[in-house]
PyMOL Python script that loads the backbone (N, CA, C, O; Angstrom):
from pymol import cmd

cmd.read_pdbstr("""\
ATOM      1  N   UNK A   1     -15.573  -9.869 -10.384  1.00  0.00           N
ATOM      2  CA  UNK A   1     -14.588  -9.147 -11.161  1.00  0.00           C
ATOM      3  C   UNK A   1     -13.969  -8.004 -10.362  1.00  0.00           C
ATOM      4  O   UNK A   1     -12.858  -7.573 -10.672  1.00  0.00           O
ATOM      5  N   UNK A   2     -14.664  -7.504  -9.343  1.00  0.00           N
ATOM      6  CA  UNK A   2     -14.117  -6.393  -8.577  1.00  0.00           C
ATOM      7  C   UNK A   2     -12.889  -6.814  -7.777  1.00  0.00           C
ATOM      8  O   UNK A   2     -12.019  -5.984  -7.515  1.00  0.00           O
ATOM      9  N   UNK A   3     -12.797  -8.088  -7.382  1.00  0.00           N
ATOM     10  CA  UNK A   3     -11.611  -8.547  -6.656  1.00  0.00           C
ATOM     11  C   UNK A   3     -10.377  -8.485  -7.542  1.00  0.00           C
ATOM     12  O   UNK A   3      -9.275  -8.228  -7.057  1.00  0.00           O
ATOM     13  N   UNK A   4     -10.557  -8.720  -8.853  1.00  0.00           N
ATOM     14  CA  UNK A   4      -9.439  -8.646  -9.779  1.00  0.00           C
ATOM     15  C   UNK A   4      -8.900  -7.221  -9.867  1.00  0.00           C
ATOM     16  O   UNK A   4      -7.686  -7.014  -9.887  1.00  0.00           O
ATOM     17  N   UNK A   5      -9.800  -6.239  -9.920  1.00  0.00           N
ATOM     18  CA  UNK A   5      -9.374  -4.843  -9.945  1.00  0.00           C
ATOM     19  C   UNK A   5      -8.695  -4.458  -8.639  1.00  0.00           C
ATOM     20  O   UNK A   5      -7.752  -3.666  -8.642  1.00  0.00           O
ATOM     21  N   UNK A   6      -9.159  -5.006  -7.534  1.00  0.00           N
ATOM     22  CA  UNK A   6      -8.531  -4.723  -6.233  1.00  0.00           C
ATOM     23  C   UNK A   6      -7.100  -5.253  -6.210  1.00  0.00           C
ATOM     24  O   UNK A   6      -6.199  -4.590  -5.696  1.00  0.00           O
ATOM     25  N   UNK A   7      -6.891  -6.436  -6.761  1.00  0.00           N
ATOM     26  CA  UNK A   7      -5.547  -7.019  -6.820  1.00  0.00           C
ATOM     27  C   UNK A   7      -4.652  -6.206  -7.750  1.00  0.00           C
ATOM     28  O   UNK A   7      -3.497  -5.939  -7.419  1.00  0.00           O
ATOM     29  N   UNK A   8      -5.169  -5.814  -8.902  1.00  0.00           N
ATOM     30  CA  UNK A   8      -4.382  -5.019  -9.854  1.00  0.00           C
ATOM     31  C   UNK A   8      -4.016  -3.671  -9.242  1.00  0.00           C
ATOM     32  O   UNK A   8      -2.867  -3.237  -9.328  1.00  0.00           O
ATOM     33  N   UNK A   9      -4.992  -3.011  -8.626  1.00  0.00           N
ATOM     34  CA  UNK A   9      -4.729  -1.718  -7.985  1.00  0.00           C
ATOM     35  C   UNK A   9      -3.732  -1.879  -6.841  1.00  0.00           C
ATOM     36  O   UNK A   9      -2.846  -1.041  -6.670  1.00  0.00           O
ATOM     37  N   UNK A  10      -3.870  -2.945  -6.059  1.00  0.00           N
ATOM     38  CA  UNK A  10      -2.926  -3.199  -4.976  1.00  0.00           C
ATOM     39  C   UNK A  10      -1.517  -3.414  -5.494  1.00  0.00           C
ATOM     40  O   UNK A  10      -0.554  -2.927  -4.902  1.00  0.00           O
ATOM     41  N   UNK A  11      -1.390  -4.138  -6.595  1.00  0.00           N
ATOM     42  CA  UNK A  11      -0.083  -4.371  -7.196  1.00  0.00           C
ATOM     43  C   UNK A  11       0.537  -3.057  -7.663  1.00  0.00           C
ATOM     44  O   UNK A  11       1.697  -2.769  -7.367  1.00  0.00           O
ATOM     45  N   UNK A  12      -0.236  -2.272  -8.386  1.00  0.00           N
ATOM     46  CA  UNK A  12       0.281  -1.003  -8.913  1.00  0.00           C
ATOM     47  C   UNK A  12       0.662  -0.058  -7.771  1.00  0.00           C
ATOM     48  O   UNK A  12       1.758   0.503  -7.772  1.00  0.00           O
ATOM     49  N   UNK A  13      -0.234   0.119  -6.801  1.00  0.00           N
ATOM     50  CA  UNK A  13       0.064   1.026  -5.690  1.00  0.00           C
ATOM     51  C   UNK A  13       1.240   0.528  -4.859  1.00  0.00           C
ATOM     52  O   UNK A  13       2.082   1.322  -4.439  1.00  0.00           O
ATOM     53  N   UNK A  14       1.304  -0.775  -4.618  1.00  0.00           N
ATOM     54  CA  UNK A  14       2.409  -1.335  -3.856  1.00  0.00           C
ATOM     55  C   UNK A  14       3.745  -1.143  -4.555  1.00  0.00           C
ATOM     56  O   UNK A  14       4.735  -0.789  -3.915  1.00  0.00           O
ATOM     57  N   UNK A  15       3.783  -1.373  -5.859  1.00  0.00           N
ATOM     58  CA  UNK A  15       5.030  -1.201  -6.605  1.00  0.00           C
ATOM     59  C   UNK A  15       5.455   0.261  -6.674  1.00  0.00           C
ATOM     60  O   UNK A  15       6.642   0.566  -6.562  1.00  0.00           O
ATOM     61  N   UNK A  16       4.493   1.169  -6.859  1.00  0.00           N
ATOM     62  CA  UNK A  16       4.828   2.596  -6.860  1.00  0.00           C
ATOM     63  C   UNK A  16       5.341   3.009  -5.484  1.00  0.00           C
ATOM     64  O   UNK A  16       6.310   3.762  -5.379  1.00  0.00           O
ATOM     65  N   UNK A  17       4.690   2.516  -4.426  1.00  0.00           N
ATOM     66  CA  UNK A  17       5.134   2.845  -3.067  1.00  0.00           C
ATOM     67  C   UNK A  17       6.548   2.341  -2.826  1.00  0.00           C
ATOM     68  O   UNK A  17       7.363   3.052  -2.238  1.00  0.00           O
ATOM     69  N   UNK A  18       6.856   1.114  -3.275  1.00  0.00           N
ATOM     70  CA  UNK A  18       8.207   0.577  -3.112  1.00  0.00           C
ATOM     71  C   UNK A  18       9.230   1.403  -3.895  1.00  0.00           C
ATOM     72  O   UNK A  18      10.373   1.544  -3.460  1.00  0.00           O
ATOM     73  N   UNK A  19       8.833   1.940  -5.032  1.00  0.00           N
ATOM     74  CA  UNK A  19       9.745   2.760  -5.830  1.00  0.00           C
ATOM     75  C   UNK A  19       9.990   4.123  -5.177  1.00  0.00           C
ATOM     76  O   UNK A  19      11.072   4.693  -5.323  1.00  0.00           O
ATOM     77  N   UNK A  20       8.999   4.643  -4.463  1.00  0.00           N
ATOM     78  CA  UNK A  20       9.134   5.960  -3.834  1.00  0.00           C
ATOM     79  C   UNK A  20       9.930   5.878  -2.539  1.00  0.00           C
ATOM     80  O   UNK A  20      10.720   6.774  -2.244  1.00  0.00           O
ATOM     81  N   UNK A  21       9.735   4.823  -1.768  1.00  0.00           N
ATOM     82  CA  UNK A  21      10.420   4.675  -0.484  1.00  0.00           C
ATOM     83  C   UNK A  21      11.913   4.451  -0.757  1.00  0.00           C
ATOM     84  O   UNK A  21      12.281   3.585  -1.551  1.00  0.00           O
ATOM     85  N   UNK A  22      12.771   5.244  -0.091  1.00  0.00           N
ATOM     86  CA  UNK A  22      14.207   5.063  -0.333  1.00  0.00           C
ATOM     87  C   UNK A  22      14.714   3.730   0.214  1.00  0.00           C
ATOM     88  O   UNK A  22      14.200   3.218   1.208  1.00  0.00           O
ATOM     89  N   UNK A  23      15.718   3.183  -0.440  1.00  0.00           N
ATOM     90  CA  UNK A  23      16.305   1.925  -0.013  1.00  0.00           C
ATOM     91  C   UNK A  23      15.601   0.739  -0.636  1.00  0.00           C
ATOM     92  O   UNK A  23      14.641   0.881  -1.394  1.00  0.00           O
ATOM     93  N   UNK A  24      16.108  -0.442  -0.293  1.00  0.00           N
ATOM     94  CA  UNK A  24      15.528  -1.681  -0.820  1.00  0.00           C
ATOM     95  C   UNK A  24      14.581  -2.274   0.218  1.00  0.00           C
ATOM     96  O   UNK A  24      14.945  -2.442   1.381  1.00  0.00           O
ATOM     97  N   UNK A  25      13.387  -2.583  -0.207  1.00  0.00           N
ATOM     98  CA  UNK A  25      12.425  -3.223   0.675  1.00  0.00           C
ATOM     99  C   UNK A  25      12.563  -4.739   0.550  1.00  0.00           C
ATOM    100  O   UNK A  25      12.855  -5.262  -0.525  1.00  0.00           O
ATOM    101  N   UNK A  26      12.352  -5.427   1.656  1.00  0.00           N
ATOM    102  CA  UNK A  26      12.564  -6.869   1.717  1.00  0.00           C
ATOM    103  C   UNK A  26      11.279  -7.680   1.556  1.00  0.00           C
ATOM    104  O   UNK A  26      11.333  -8.910   1.548  1.00  0.00           O
ATOM    105  N   UNK A  27      10.133  -7.026   1.429  1.00  0.00           N
ATOM    106  CA  UNK A  27       8.869  -7.756   1.385  1.00  0.00           C
ATOM    107  C   UNK A  27       8.689  -8.435   0.023  1.00  0.00           C
ATOM    108  O   UNK A  27       9.098  -7.887  -1.000  1.00  0.00           O
ATOM    109  N   UNK A  28       8.083  -9.617   0.009  1.00  0.00           N
ATOM    110  CA  UNK A  28       7.838 -10.312  -1.263  1.00  0.00           C
ATOM    111  C   UNK A  28       6.694  -9.650  -2.041  1.00  0.00           C
ATOM    112  O   UNK A  28       5.975  -8.800  -1.516  1.00  0.00           O
ATOM    113  N   UNK A  29       6.547 -10.058  -3.288  1.00  0.00           N
ATOM    114  CA  UNK A  29       5.543  -9.454  -4.171  1.00  0.00           C
ATOM    115  C   UNK A  29       4.129  -9.653  -3.643  1.00  0.00           C
ATOM    116  O   UNK A  29       3.317  -8.731  -3.711  1.00  0.00           O
ATOM    117  N   UNK A  30       3.817 -10.831  -3.121  1.00  0.00           N
ATOM    118  CA  UNK A  30       2.455 -11.078  -2.637  1.00  0.00           C
ATOM    119  C   UNK A  30       2.115 -10.148  -1.474  1.00  0.00           C
ATOM    120  O   UNK A  30       0.970  -9.718  -1.339  1.00  0.00           O
ATOM    121  N   UNK A  31       3.093  -9.838  -0.644  1.00  0.00           N
ATOM    122  CA  UNK A  31       2.852  -8.929   0.467  1.00  0.00           C
ATOM    123  C   UNK A  31       2.767  -7.479  -0.019  1.00  0.00           C
ATOM    124  O   UNK A  31       2.054  -6.662   0.565  1.00  0.00           O
ATOM    125  N   UNK A  32       3.490  -7.170  -1.081  1.00  0.00           N
ATOM    126  CA  UNK A  32       3.393  -5.847  -1.697  1.00  0.00           C
ATOM    127  C   UNK A  32       1.974  -5.600  -2.200  1.00  0.00           C
ATOM    128  O   UNK A  32       1.429  -4.509  -2.030  1.00  0.00           O
ATOM    129  N   UNK A  33       1.382  -6.616  -2.817  1.00  0.00           N
ATOM    130  CA  UNK A  33       0.003  -6.497  -3.323  1.00  0.00           C
ATOM    131  C   UNK A  33      -0.965  -6.286  -2.157  1.00  0.00           C
ATOM    132  O   UNK A  33      -1.841  -5.424  -2.225  1.00  0.00           O
ATOM    133  N   UNK A  34      -0.812  -7.059  -1.104  1.00  0.00           N
ATOM    134  CA  UNK A  34      -1.710  -6.930   0.053  1.00  0.00           C
ATOM    135  C   UNK A  34      -1.560  -5.555   0.687  1.00  0.00           C
ATOM    136  O   UNK A  34      -2.559  -4.912   1.009  1.00  0.00           O
ATOM    137  N   UNK A  35      -0.326  -5.096   0.870  1.00  0.00           N
ATOM    138  CA  UNK A  35      -0.109  -3.771   1.455  1.00  0.00           C
ATOM    139  C   UNK A  35      -0.644  -2.665   0.550  1.00  0.00           C
ATOM    140  O   UNK A  35      -1.161  -1.661   1.041  1.00  0.00           O
ATOM    141  N   UNK A  36      -0.526  -2.839  -0.764  1.00  0.00           N
ATOM    142  CA  UNK A  36      -1.100  -1.868  -1.696  1.00  0.00           C
ATOM    143  C   UNK A  36      -2.618  -1.814  -1.596  1.00  0.00           C
ATOM    144  O   UNK A  36      -3.216  -0.740  -1.660  1.00  0.00           O
ATOM    145  N   UNK A  37      -3.237  -2.984  -1.437  1.00  0.00           N
ATOM    146  CA  UNK A  37      -4.697  -3.028  -1.272  1.00  0.00           C
ATOM    147  C   UNK A  37      -5.110  -2.358   0.037  1.00  0.00           C
ATOM    148  O   UNK A  37      -6.088  -1.611   0.074  1.00  0.00           O
ATOM    149  N   UNK A  38      -4.372  -2.623   1.102  1.00  0.00           N
ATOM    150  CA  UNK A  38      -4.684  -1.983   2.381  1.00  0.00           C
ATOM    151  C   UNK A  38      -4.475  -0.468   2.306  1.00  0.00           C
ATOM    152  O   UNK A  38      -5.247   0.295   2.887  1.00  0.00           O
ATOM    153  N   UNK A  39      -3.442  -0.039   1.597  1.00  0.00           N
ATOM    154  CA  UNK A  39      -3.217   1.395   1.402  1.00  0.00           C
ATOM    155  C   UNK A  39      -4.342   2.049   0.619  1.00  0.00           C
ATOM    156  O   UNK A  39      -4.721   3.187   0.894  1.00  0.00           O
ATOM    157  N   UNK A  40      -4.871   1.329  -0.353  1.00  0.00           N
ATOM    158  CA  UNK A  40      -6.005   1.828  -1.117  1.00  0.00           C
ATOM    159  C   UNK A  40      -7.231   2.006  -0.227  1.00  0.00           C
ATOM    160  O   UNK A  40      -7.937   3.010  -0.312  1.00  0.00           O
ATOM    161  N   UNK A  41      -7.470   1.013   0.627  1.00  0.00           N
ATOM    162  CA  UNK A  41      -8.601   1.123   1.557  1.00  0.00           C
ATOM    163  C   UNK A  41      -8.417   2.289   2.525  1.00  0.00           C
ATOM    164  O   UNK A  41      -9.362   3.023   2.816  1.00  0.00           O
ATOM    165  N   UNK A  42      -7.186   2.450   3.021  1.00  0.00           N
ATOM    166  CA  UNK A  42      -6.908   3.564   3.924  1.00  0.00           C
ATOM    167  C   UNK A  42      -7.116   4.898   3.223  1.00  0.00           C
ATOM    168  O   UNK A  42      -7.703   5.815   3.798  1.00  0.00           O
ATOM    169  N   UNK A  43      -6.642   5.013   1.993  1.00  0.00           N
ATOM    170  CA  UNK A  43      -6.823   6.246   1.222  1.00  0.00           C
ATOM    171  C   UNK A  43      -8.284   6.540   0.939  1.00  0.00           C
ATOM    172  O   UNK A  43      -8.709   7.692   1.020  1.00  0.00           O
ATOM    173  N   UNK A  44      -9.063   5.512   0.608  1.00  0.00           N
ATOM    174  CA  UNK A  44     -10.498   5.705   0.380  1.00  0.00           C
ATOM    175  C   UNK A  44     -11.199   6.157   1.659  1.00  0.00           C
ATOM    176  O   UNK A  44     -12.079   7.017   1.622  1.00  0.00           O
ATOM    177  N   UNK A  45     -10.803   5.572   2.789  1.00  0.00           N
ATOM    178  CA  UNK A  45     -11.397   5.948   4.071  1.00  0.00           C
ATOM    179  C   UNK A  45     -11.094   7.409   4.401  1.00  0.00           C
ATOM    180  O   UNK A  45     -11.979   8.138   4.849  1.00  0.00           O
ATOM    181  N   UNK A  46      -9.843   7.843   4.184  1.00  0.00           N
ATOM    182  CA  UNK A  46      -9.485   9.237   4.442  1.00  0.00           C
ATOM    183  C   UNK A  46     -10.221  10.188   3.501  1.00  0.00           C
ATOM    184  O   UNK A  46     -10.705  11.236   3.929  1.00  0.00           O
ATOM    185  N   UNK A  47     -10.306   9.827   2.224  1.00  0.00           N
ATOM    186  CA  UNK A  47     -10.996  10.667   1.250  1.00  0.00           C
ATOM    187  C   UNK A  47     -12.473  10.798   1.589  1.00  0.00           C
ATOM    188  O   UNK A  47     -13.048  11.878   1.453  1.00  0.00           O
ATOM    189  N   UNK A  48     -13.090   9.706   2.030  1.00  0.00           N
ATOM    190  CA  UNK A  48     -14.489   9.767   2.441  1.00  0.00           C
ATOM    191  C   UNK A  48     -14.648  10.641   3.676  1.00  0.00           C
ATOM    192  O   UNK A  48     -15.620  11.386   3.798  1.00  0.00           O
ATOM    193  N   UNK A  49     -13.692  10.545   4.586  1.00  0.00           N
ATOM    194  CA  UNK A  49     -13.754  11.324   5.817  1.00  0.00           C
ATOM    195  C   UNK A  49     -13.714  12.827   5.591  1.00  0.00           C
ATOM    196  O   UNK A  49     -14.349  13.587   6.322  1.00  0.00           O
ATOM    197  N   UNK A  50     -12.964  13.259   4.575  1.00  0.00           N
ATOM    198  CA  UNK A  50     -12.905  14.702   4.309  1.00  0.00           C
ATOM    199  C   UNK A  50     -13.828  15.127   3.163  1.00  0.00           C
ATOM    200  O   UNK A  50     -13.898  16.307   2.819  1.00  0.00           O
ATOM    201  N   UNK A  51     -14.526  14.167   2.584  1.00  0.00           N
ATOM    202  CA  UNK A  51     -15.556  14.485   1.595  1.00  0.00           C
ATOM    203  C   UNK A  51     -15.075  14.666   0.173  1.00  0.00           C
ATOM    204  O   UNK A  51     -15.734  15.356  -0.606  1.00  0.00           O
ATOM    205  N   UNK A  52     -13.947  14.072  -0.199  1.00  0.00           N
ATOM    206  CA  UNK A  52     -13.445  14.218  -1.571  1.00  0.00           C
ATOM    207  C   UNK A  52     -13.378  12.884  -2.308  1.00  0.00           C
ATOM    208  O   UNK A  52     -12.649  12.756  -3.292  1.00  0.00           O
ATOM    209  N   UNK A  53     -14.121  11.905  -1.847  1.00  0.00           N
ATOM    210  CA  UNK A  53     -14.042  10.589  -2.474  1.00  0.00           C
ATOM    211  C   UNK A  53     -14.789  10.497  -3.791  1.00  0.00           C
ATOM    212  O   UNK A  53     -14.501   9.606  -4.590  1.00  0.00           O
ATOM    213  N   UNK A  54     -15.722  11.374  -4.040  1.00  0.00           N
ATOM    214  CA  UNK A  54     -16.493  11.309  -5.272  1.00  0.00           C
ATOM    215  C   UNK A  54     -16.624  12.715  -5.845  1.00  0.00           C
ATOM    216  O   UNK A  54     -17.454  13.505  -5.394  1.00  0.00           O
ATOM    217  N   UNK A  55     -15.802  13.018  -6.836  1.00  0.00           N
ATOM    218  CA  UNK A  55     -15.834  14.332  -7.473  1.00  0.00           C
ATOM    219  C   UNK A  55     -16.115  14.160  -8.959  1.00  0.00           C
ATOM    220  O   UNK A  55     -16.122  13.037  -9.462  1.00  0.00           O
ATOM    221  N   UNK A  56     -16.344  15.246  -9.652  1.00  0.00           N
ATOM    222  CA  UNK A  56     -16.550  15.192 -11.099  1.00  0.00           C
ATOM    223  C   UNK A  56     -15.201  14.937 -11.762  1.00  0.00           C
ATOM    224  O   UNK A  56     -14.202  15.566 -11.414  1.00  0.00           O
ATOM    225  N   UNK A  57     -15.178  14.028 -12.701  1.00  0.00           N
ATOM    226  CA  UNK A  57     -13.933  13.722 -13.400  1.00  0.00           C
ATOM    227  C   UNK A  57     -13.094  12.721 -12.624  1.00  0.00           C
ATOM    228  O   UNK A  57     -13.620  11.859 -11.919  1.00  0.00           O
ATOM    229  N   UNK A  58     -11.785  12.848 -12.765  1.00  0.00           N
ATOM    230  CA  UNK A  58     -10.853  11.937 -12.107  1.00  0.00           C
ATOM    231  C   UNK A  58     -10.650  12.393 -10.670  1.00  0.00           C
ATOM    232  O   UNK A  58     -10.438  13.577 -10.410  1.00  0.00           O
ATOM    233  N   UNK A  59     -10.715  11.461  -9.752  1.00  0.00           N
ATOM    234  CA  UNK A  59     -10.572  11.775  -8.327  1.00  0.00           C
ATOM    235  C   UNK A  59      -9.095  11.799  -7.941  1.00  0.00           C
ATOM    236  O   UNK A  59      -8.607  10.869  -7.299  1.00  0.00           O
ATOM    237  N   UNK A  60      -8.384  12.853  -8.326  1.00  0.00           N
ATOM    238  CA  UNK A  60      -6.939  12.923  -8.084  1.00  0.00           C
ATOM    239  C   UNK A  60      -6.600  12.932  -6.603  1.00  0.00           C
ATOM    240  O   UNK A  60      -5.621  12.317  -6.179  1.00  0.00           O
ATOM    241  N   UNK A  61      -7.409  13.628  -5.819  1.00  0.00           N
ATOM    242  CA  UNK A  61      -7.135  13.706  -4.378  1.00  0.00           C
ATOM    243  C   UNK A  61      -7.291  12.328  -3.749  1.00  0.00           C
ATOM    244  O   UNK A  61      -6.463  11.923  -2.933  1.00  0.00           O
ATOM    245  N   UNK A  62      -8.332  11.611  -4.115  1.00  0.00           N
ATOM    246  CA  UNK A  62      -8.541  10.264  -3.583  1.00  0.00           C
ATOM    247  C   UNK A  62      -7.388   9.344  -3.971  1.00  0.00           C
ATOM    248  O   UNK A  62      -6.923   8.549  -3.154  1.00  0.00           O
ATOM    249  N   UNK A  63      -6.926   9.454  -5.224  1.00  0.00           N
ATOM    250  CA  UNK A  63      -5.811   8.631  -5.674  1.00  0.00           C
ATOM    251  C   UNK A  63      -4.520   8.993  -4.933  1.00  0.00           C
ATOM    252  O   UNK A  63      -3.713   8.116  -4.628  1.00  0.00           O
ATOM    253  N   UNK A  64      -4.330  10.260  -4.648  1.00  0.00           N
ATOM    254  CA  UNK A  64      -3.154  10.679  -3.878  1.00  0.00           C
ATOM    255  C   UNK A  64      -3.218  10.105  -2.465  1.00  0.00           C
ATOM    256  O   UNK A  64      -2.203   9.663  -1.927  1.00  0.00           O
ATOM    257  N   UNK A  65      -4.410  10.109  -1.862  1.00  0.00           N
ATOM    258  CA  UNK A  65      -4.563   9.511  -0.535  1.00  0.00           C
ATOM    259  C   UNK A  65      -4.306   8.001  -0.581  1.00  0.00           C
ATOM    260  O   UNK A  65      -3.700   7.447   0.336  1.00  0.00           O
ATOM    261  N   UNK A  66      -4.760   7.347  -1.632  1.00  0.00           N
ATOM    262  CA  UNK A  66      -4.521   5.907  -1.776  1.00  0.00           C
ATOM    263  C   UNK A  66      -3.022   5.619  -1.867  1.00  0.00           C
ATOM    264  O   UNK A  66      -2.519   4.699  -1.221  1.00  0.00           O
ATOM    265  N   UNK A  67      -2.318   6.407  -2.669  1.00  0.00           N
ATOM    266  CA  UNK A  67      -0.879   6.217  -2.801  1.00  0.00           C
ATOM    267  C   UNK A  67      -0.173   6.527  -1.483  1.00  0.00           C
ATOM    268  O   UNK A  67       0.741   5.807  -1.082  1.00  0.00           O
ATOM    269  N   UNK A  68      -0.591   7.592  -0.815  1.00  0.00           N
ATOM    270  CA  UNK A  68      -0.007   7.917   0.484  1.00  0.00           C
ATOM    271  C   UNK A  68      -0.232   6.804   1.495  1.00  0.00           C
ATOM    272  O   UNK A  68       0.671   6.465   2.260  1.00  0.00           O
ATOM    273  N   UNK A  69      -1.431   6.235   1.501  1.00  0.00           N
ATOM    274  CA  UNK A  69      -1.721   5.116   2.388  1.00  0.00           C
ATOM    275  C   UNK A  69      -0.859   3.905   2.063  1.00  0.00           C
ATOM    276  O   UNK A  69      -0.380   3.216   2.964  1.00  0.00           O
ATOM    277  N   UNK A  70      -0.663   3.650   0.783  1.00  0.00           N
ATOM    278  CA  UNK A  70       0.183   2.518   0.378  1.00  0.00           C
ATOM    279  C   UNK A  70       1.631   2.743   0.794  1.00  0.00           C
ATOM    280  O   UNK A  70       2.306   1.809   1.226  1.00  0.00           O
ATOM    281  N   UNK A  71       2.106   3.969   0.667  1.00  0.00           N
ATOM    282  CA  UNK A  71       3.479   4.276   1.072  1.00  0.00           C
ATOM    283  C   UNK A  71       3.658   4.026   2.565  1.00  0.00           C
ATOM    284  O   UNK A  71       4.637   3.408   2.984  1.00  0.00           O
ATOM    285  N   UNK A  72       2.715   4.506   3.362  1.00  0.00           N
ATOM    286  CA  UNK A  72       2.806   4.329   4.809  1.00  0.00           C
ATOM    287  C   UNK A  72       2.756   2.852   5.179  1.00  0.00           C
ATOM    288  O   UNK A  72       3.574   2.383   5.972  1.00  0.00           O
ATOM    289  N   UNK A  73       1.814   2.122   4.617  1.00  0.00           N
ATOM    290  CA  UNK A  73       1.645   0.713   4.977  1.00  0.00           C
ATOM    291  C   UNK A  73       2.816  -0.135   4.468  1.00  0.00           C
ATOM    292  O   UNK A  73       3.259  -1.048   5.166  1.00  0.00           O
ATOM    293  N   UNK A  74       3.319   0.151   3.274  1.00  0.00           N
ATOM    294  CA  UNK A  74       4.477  -0.598   2.771  1.00  0.00           C
ATOM    295  C   UNK A  74       5.708  -0.308   3.639  1.00  0.00           C
ATOM    296  O   UNK A  74       6.468  -1.224   3.954  1.00  0.00           O
ATOM    297  N   UNK A  75       5.908   0.941   4.022  1.00  0.00           N
ATOM    298  CA  UNK A  75       7.066   1.282   4.855  1.00  0.00           C
ATOM    299  C   UNK A  75       6.995   0.590   6.219  1.00  0.00           C
ATOM    300  O   UNK A  75       7.979   0.011   6.680  1.00  0.00           O
ATOM    301  N   UNK A  76       5.837   0.653   6.854  1.00  0.00           N
ATOM    302  CA  UNK A  76       5.677   0.007   8.165  1.00  0.00           C
ATOM    303  C   UNK A  76       5.736  -1.512   8.014  1.00  0.00           C
ATOM    304  O   UNK A  76       6.401  -2.191   8.797  1.00  0.00           O
ATOM    305  N   UNK A  77       5.051  -2.038   7.019  1.00  0.00           N
ATOM    306  CA  UNK A  77       5.043  -3.479   6.796  1.00  0.00           C
ATOM    307  C   UNK A  77       6.419  -4.030   6.484  1.00  0.00           C
ATOM    308  O   UNK A  77       6.758  -5.132   6.915  1.00  0.00           O
ATOM    309  N   UNK A  78       7.222  -3.274   5.736  1.00  0.00           N
ATOM    310  CA  UNK A  78       8.576  -3.728   5.426  1.00  0.00           C
ATOM    311  C   UNK A  78       9.418  -3.804   6.693  1.00  0.00           C
ATOM    312  O   UNK A  78      10.181  -4.751   6.881  1.00  0.00           O
ATOM    313  N   UNK A  79       9.282  -2.815   7.552  1.00  0.00           N
ATOM    314  CA  UNK A  79      10.030  -2.843   8.826  1.00  0.00           C
ATOM    315  C   UNK A  79       9.617  -4.043   9.671  1.00  0.00           C
ATOM    316  O   UNK A  79      10.462  -4.739  10.234  1.00  0.00           O
ATOM    317  N   UNK A  80       8.312  -4.277   9.754  1.00  0.00           N
ATOM    318  CA  UNK A  80       7.831  -5.417  10.534  1.00  0.00           C
ATOM    319  C   UNK A  80       8.295  -6.738   9.926  1.00  0.00           C
ATOM    320  O   UNK A  80       8.719  -7.640  10.648  1.00  0.00           O
ATOM    321  N   UNK A  81       8.215  -6.853   8.608  1.00  0.00           N
ATOM    322  CA  UNK A  81       8.633  -8.073   7.916  1.00  0.00           C
ATOM    323  C   UNK A  81      10.120  -8.327   8.161  1.00  0.00           C
ATOM    324  O   UNK A  81      10.519  -9.452   8.463  1.00  0.00           O
ATOM    325  N   UNK A  82      10.930  -7.295   8.033  1.00  0.00           N
ATOM    326  CA  UNK A  82      12.369  -7.436   8.245  1.00  0.00           C
ATOM    327  C   UNK A  82      12.665  -7.826   9.690  1.00  0.00           C
ATOM    328  O   UNK A  82      13.528  -8.670   9.934  1.00  0.00           O
ATOM    329  N   UNK A  83      11.963  -7.225  10.650  1.00  0.00           N
ATOM    330  CA  UNK A  83      12.175  -7.553  12.059  1.00  0.00           C
ATOM    331  C   UNK A  83      11.774  -9.000  12.338  1.00  0.00           C
ATOM    332  O   UNK A  83      12.481  -9.706  13.058  1.00  0.00           O
ATOM    333  N   UNK A  84      10.665  -9.443  11.787  1.00  0.00           N
ATOM    334  CA  UNK A  84      10.226 -10.821  11.997  1.00  0.00           C
ATOM    335  C   UNK A  84      11.188 -11.817  11.353  1.00  0.00           C
ATOM    336  O   UNK A  84      11.505 -12.846  11.950  1.00  0.00           O
ATOM    337  N   UNK A  85      11.645 -11.523  10.163  1.00  0.00           N
ATOM    338  CA  UNK A  85      12.578 -12.426   9.471  1.00  0.00           C
ATOM    339  C   UNK A  85      13.909 -12.485  10.209  1.00  0.00           C
ATOM    340  O   UNK A  85      14.544 -13.538  10.271  1.00  0.00           O
ATOM    341  N   UNK A  86      14.334 -11.347  10.772  1.00  0.00           N
ATOM    342  CA  UNK A  86      15.590 -11.307  11.514  1.00  0.00           C
ATOM    343  C   UNK A  86      15.523 -12.148  12.770  1.00  0.00           C
ATOM    344  O   UNK A  86      16.495 -12.821  13.113  1.00  0.00           O
ATOM    345  N   UNK A  87      14.382 -12.126  13.472  1.00  0.00           N
ATOM    346  CA  UNK A  87      14.205 -12.931  14.676  1.00  0.00           C
ATOM    347  C   UNK A  87      14.217 -14.418  14.352  1.00  0.00           C
ATOM    348  O   UNK A  87      14.773 -15.217  15.106  1.00  0.00           O
ATOM    349  N   UNK A  88      13.600 -14.791  13.223  1.00  0.00           N
ATOM    350  CA  UNK A  88      13.575 -16.206  12.836  1.00  0.00           C
ATOM    351  C   UNK A  88      14.974 -16.706  12.527  1.00  0.00           C
ATOM    352  O   UNK A  88      15.315 -17.836  12.877  1.00  0.00           O
ATOM    353  N   UNK A  89      15.786 -15.893  11.881  1.00  0.00           N
ATOM    354  CA  UNK A  89      17.152 -16.302  11.543  1.00  0.00           C
ATOM    355  C   UNK A  89      18.015 -16.416  12.801  1.00  0.00           C
ATOM    356  O   UNK A  89      18.874 -17.295  12.884  1.00  0.00           O
ATOM    357  N   UNK A  90      17.795 -15.541  13.774  1.00  0.00           N
ATOM    358  CA  UNK A  90      18.568 -15.598  15.010  1.00  0.00           C
ATOM    359  C   UNK A  90      18.172 -16.799  15.862  1.00  0.00           C
ATOM    360  O   UNK A  90      19.010 -17.347  16.578  1.00  0.00           O
ATOM    361  N   UNK A  91      16.917 -17.213  15.797  1.00  0.00           N
ATOM    362  CA  UNK A  91      16.430 -18.313  16.607  1.00  0.00           C
ATOM    363  C   UNK A  91      16.949 -19.665  16.120  1.00  0.00           C
ATOM    364  O   UNK A  91      17.069 -20.600  16.912  1.00  0.00           O
ATOM    365  N   UNK A  92      17.253 -19.778  14.841  1.00  0.00           N
ATOM    366  CA  UNK A  92      17.706 -21.067  14.309  1.00  0.00           C
ATOM    367  C   UNK A  92      19.192 -21.244  14.394  1.00  0.00           C
ATOM    368  O   UNK A  92      19.714 -22.281  13.983  1.00  0.00           O
TER     369      UNK A  92
END
""", "prot")
cmd.dss("prot")
cmd.show_as("cartoon", "prot")
cmd.util.cbc("prot")
cmd.orient("prot")
């Protein structure tokens, strides 16, 4: 059941990241979910590194790091996806 929560969290974080990043992103929904999941992992890793991953109540700082990680990964991933798709179109 934990994989289902990971997918849901990845979807939510990926969609929020796409809404925050200016412009239109070209990545498909399945890649948005994967990038959101990777952003969540990056945010958890950063929160653990500075010692704020487990606090009393809601872990707002950890969630902010997760969203920040998703924003970074979606932005970089969108650029890479667009560059790869552009090369494929030029090659054909």
